[in-house]
C-alpha positions as CSV (number, residue, x, y, z in Angstrom):
1,M,130.8,48.5,54.4
2,I,130.9,46.7,51.0
3,E,134.1,45.0,49.7
4,V,135.2,43.7,46.3
5,Q,136.2,40.1,46.1
6,T,139.7,39.6,44.6
7,T,142.1,36.8,44.0
8,A,144.7,35.7,46.6
9,G,147.3,37.8,44.7
10,G,145.2,41.0,45.1
11,G,144.1,41.2,41.4
12,P,140.5,41.0,40.1
13,E,138.9,37.6,39.9
14,L,138.4,37.0,36.1
15,P,134.9,35.9,34.9
16,R,134.4,32.3,34.0
17,Q,133.8,33.3,30.3
18,V,137.4,34.6,30.0
19,W,138.8,31.2,30.9
20,T,136.4,29.4,28.6
21,L,137.5,31.5,25.6
22,R,141.1,30.8,26.4
23,I,140.5,27.1,26.6
24,I,138.6,27.2,23.3
25,G,141.4,29.0,21.6
26,A,144.0,26.5,22.8
27,V,141.8,23.5,21.7
28,L,141.3,25.1,18.3
29,L,145.0,25.5,17.8
30,V,145.7,21.9,18.8
31,A,142.9,20.6,16.7
32,G,144.2,22.5,13.7
33,W,147.6,20.9,13.9
34,L,146.0,17.4,14.5
35,V,143.9,17.8,11.4
36,M,146.9,18.9,9.3
37,A,148.8,15.8,10.5
38,L,145.9,13.3,10.0
39,A,144.2,14.7,6.9
40,D,145.4,15.2,3.3
41,P,149.1,15.8,3.7
42,S,149.3,18.0,0.6
43,L,151.1,21.3,1.2
44,A,148.2,23.4,0.0
45,H,145.7,21.6,2.2
46,L,148.1,21.9,5.2
47,V,148.5,25.6,4.6
48,I,144.8,26.3,4.2
49,T,144.0,24.2,7.3
50,A,146.7,25.9,9.3
51,V,145.5,29.4,8.3
52,I,141.9,28.6,9.1
53,F,142.6,27.2,12.6
54,G,145.3,29.7,13.3
55,V,142.9,32.6,12.6
56,L,140.2,31.0,14.7
57,G,142.7,30.4,17.5
58,A,144.1,33.9,17.3
59,Y,140.5,35.3,17.4
60,A,139.7,33.3,20.4
61,F,142.9,34.5,22.2
62,L,142.1,38.1,21.2
63,A,138.6,37.8,22.4
64,A,139.9,36.4,25.7
65,A,142.3,39.3,26.1
66,H,139.5,41.8,25.3
67,S,137.3,40.1,27.9
68,R,140.1,40.5,30.5
69,R,140.4,44.2,29.8
70,V,136.6,44.6,30.0
71,A,136.7,42.7,33.3
72,V,139.5,44.8,34.7
73,N,137.8,48.1,33.7
74,L,134.5,46.9,35.2
75,E,136.3,46.0,38.4
76,R,137.9,49.4,38.6
77,R,134.6,51.1,38.0
78,L,133.0,48.9,40.7
79,R,135.8,49.8,43.2
80,L,135.3,53.5,42.5
81,G,131.6,53.2,42.9
82,L,131.9,51.3,46.1
83,L,134.4,53.8,47.4
84,V,132.0,56.7,46.7
85,H,129.2,54.7,48.2
86,N,131.2,54.0,51.4
87,M,132.1,57.6,51.7
88,E,128.5,58.6,51.5
89,L,127.6,56.0,54.1
90,E,130.3,57.4,56.4
91,S,129.0,60.9,55.8
92,M,125.5,59.9,56.7
93,A,126.7,58.2,59.8
94,M,128.3,61.3,61.2
95,Q,125.8,64.0,59.9
96,D,122.6,65.4,61.4
97,D,120.0,65.1,58.7
98,L,118.1,68.2,59.6
99,T,120.9,70.8,60.0
100,Q,123.6,69.1,57.9
101,L,126.0,69.7,60.8
102,F,127.9,66.9,62.6
103,N,125.7,64.7,64.9
104,R,126.1,64.1,68.6
105,R,128.0,60.8,68.2
106,Y,130.6,62.2,65.9
107,F,130.9,65.4,68.0
108,F,132.0,63.4,71.1
109,E,134.2,61.1,69.1
110,R,135.9,64.0,67.5
111,L,136.2,66.0,70.8
112,D,137.9,63.0,72.3
113,R,140.5,62.9,69.5
114,E,141.0,66.6,69.5
115,L,141.5,66.6,73.2
116,Q,144.1,63.8,72.9
117,T,146.0,65.9,70.3
118,A,145.8,69.0,72.5
119,R,147.2,67.1,75.5
120,A,149.9,65.4,73.4
121,F,151.2,68.7,71.9
122,D,150.3,71.0,74.8
123,R,147.9,73.1,72.6
124,P,144.7,74.9,73.7
125,L,141.3,73.6,72.8
126,S,138.0,75.4,73.3
127,V,134.3,74.3,73.2
128,I,131.3,76.5,72.8
129,V,127.8,75.2,73.7
130,L,124.7,77.0,72.4
131,D,121.1,76.5,73.5
132,L,118.5,78.2,71.3
133,D,115.9,80.2,73.3
134,S,112.2,79.9,73.0
135,M,112.1,76.9,70.6
136,K,109.1,75.5,72.4
137,A,107.2,78.7,71.9
138,V,108.1,78.7,68.2
139,N,106.8,75.1,67.8
140,D,103.6,75.8,69.8
141,T,102.9,79.0,67.9
142,H,104.0,78.1,64.3
143,G,104.1,74.3,64.3
144,H,107.0,71.8,64.3
145,R,107.6,72.1,60.5
146,L,108.5,75.8,60.8
147,G,110.5,74.9,64.0
148,D,112.5,72.3,62.0
149,D,113.0,74.9,59.3
150,L,114.4,77.3,61.9
151,L,116.8,74.7,63.2
152,A,118.0,73.9,59.7
153,R,118.6,77.6,59.0
154,F,120.5,78.0,62.2
155,G,122.7,75.0,61.2
156,R,123.5,76.8,57.9
157,F,124.2,80.0,59.9
158,L,126.8,78.2,62.0
159,L,128.4,76.7,58.9
160,D,128.6,80.2,57.3
161,H,130.0,81.9,60.4
162,T,132.6,79.5,61.7
163,R,136.1,78.8,60.6
164,A,137.1,75.9,58.3
165,S,139.0,74.4,61.2
166,D,136.0,74.5,63.6
167,I,133.7,71.5,64.1
168,P,130.0,72.6,64.6
169,A,127.5,70.0,65.6
170,R,123.9,69.5,66.7
171,I,124.1,67.6,70.0
172,G,120.4,67.8,71.1
173,G,117.0,69.0,69.9
174,D,117.9,72.7,70.1
175,E,121.4,72.4,71.5
176,F,124.5,72.9,69.4
177,A,128.2,72.9,70.1
178,I,131.4,73.9,68.3
179,I,134.9,72.4,68.8
180,L,137.6,75.0,68.2
181,P,140.9,73.2,67.9
182,D,144.1,75.0,68.8
183,T,142.0,78.0,70.1
184,S,142.6,79.7,73.4
185,D,139.8,81.1,75.6
186,R,140.6,84.6,74.5
187,A,140.4,83.7,70.8
188,A,137.2,81.7,71.5
189,I,135.5,84.7,73.2
190,I,136.3,86.9,70.1
191,L,134.8,84.3,67.8
192,M,131.8,83.9,70.1
193,T,131.2,87.7,70.2
194,R,131.3,87.9,66.5
195,L,128.9,85.0,66.2
196,A,126.5,86.6,68.7
197,E,126.6,89.9,66.8
198,K,125.9,88.2,63.5
199,L,123.0,86.2,65.1
200,E,121.5,89.3,66.6
201,G,121.4,91.0,63.2
202,T,120.0,88.0,61.3
203,T,116.4,87.3,60.6
204,M,116.1,83.6,60.4
205,I,112.7,83.3,58.8
206,E,110.8,86.1,57.0
207,D,107.8,84.7,55.2
208,G,104.8,87.0,54.7
209,E,103.5,88.0,58.1
210,T,105.9,85.5,59.9
211,T,109.2,87.0,60.9
212,I,111.4,85.1,63.4
213,N,114.7,86.0,64.9
214,I,116.5,83.6,67.2
215,S,118.7,84.1,70.3
216,A,120.9,81.7,72.1
217,S,122.4,81.1,75.5
218,V,126.1,80.1,75.3
219,G,128.8,78.5,77.4
220,L,132.5,78.4,76.9
221,S,135.0,75.8,78.2
222,G,138.3,74.4,77.2
223,F,141.6,72.7,77.8
224,P,143.7,73.0,79.9
225,H,141.9,75.5,82.1
226,D,138.6,73.6,82.6
227,G,139.7,70.0,82.7
228,I,141.6,67.3,80.9
229,S,138.7,65.0,80.0
230,V,135.7,65.3,77.7
231,D,133.2,65.0,80.6
232,A,134.9,67.7,82.6
233,I,135.1,70.2,79.7
234,M,131.5,69.5,78.6
235,Q,130.2,69.9,82.2
236,K,131.9,73.3,82.5
237,A,130.6,74.4,79.2
238,D,127.0,73.4,80.1
239,A,127.3,75.1,83.5
240,A,128.5,78.3,81.8
241,M,125.7,78.1,79.3
242,Y,123.0,77.7,82.0
243,E,124.6,80.6,83.9
244,N,124.4,82.7,80.8
245,K,120.8,81.7,80.3
246,H,120.0,82.8,83.8
247,E,121.7,86.1,83.4
248,R,119.9,86.8,80.2
249,K,116.6,86.0,81.8
250,L,117.4,88.6,84.5
251,A,118.4,91.1,81.7
252,A,115.1,90.3,79.9
253,A,113.1,91.2,83.0
254,S,114.8,94.6,83.0
255,G,114.2,95.1,79.3
256,E,117.9,94.7,78.3
257,A,117.8,91.1,76.8
258,G,119.4,90.2,73.5
259,N,122.3,88.4,72.1
260,G,124.5,91.3,73.1
261,Q,124.3,89.9,76.6
262,I,126.4,87.0,75.4
263,K,129.5,89.1,75.1
264,E,129.2,90.5,78.6
265,A,128.3,87.1,80.2
266,V,131.1,85.2,78.6
267,T,133.6,88.0,79.2
268,A,132.6,88.1,82.9
269,A,133.0,84.4,83.2
270,S,136.4,84.6,81.7
271,R,137.5,87.3,84.2
272,K,136.1,85.3,87.0
273,K,138.2,82.3,85.8
274,E,141.3,84.5,85.7
275,R,140.8,85.6,89.3
276,G,140.5,81.9,90.3
277,E,136.9,82.2,91.4
278,A,134.5,79.3,91.2
């Protein structure tokens, strides 16, 4: 972070030129009165001398005042520029460059804060974990550049189809997560179902002969049902995601795979939880 140096009183530290001009002004005024006292004492000479040195002294003081205003305005612009710069640095520190989502470090810091808030006010909190399917095949077939483009487009997809209060992040190579503050399991399932339906109907890349759709395995967890710590909630979400991935592979073997399986898998997991099963 960059800071602006100020005086002990909190104001801007004036440039040395301002103080030099002030001193010159004072010296000129004193010199004028000395000349009037020591030179020709005639009234006309005294008046002319006083006017000349008075004008010079006033000019010096006005120049010093103008320099101070310039210094203050410059300091204000510098502070504003540094504020914008620091905000950009903070944004870069918590943003994933490729997808423009939040990065892993910020995700876990934010999840910890949101969990503390949920515990303090006894409010629900949900977390959705998504793992994109077949990214290795995409990279092997089409190259990593197109694979990166696909990840970036999926990041924009999440931004477009989540609520303003949600916190979407990229927490791994092809793994994403969304924090849903003040959201129950039931509300999270509704949101996840809508997200899955949108994803199933979206062509991520369509360029000439190359057309790529993407699917994802998902897991849902939250407070208070699945734990009271970040580790516990994330472990449950990962376990649910891997279970969903396994069920979707079984469905693929029978020719029924697709993002539509997300709805059934998540709903089944929710019912299992309500019955108290492991």
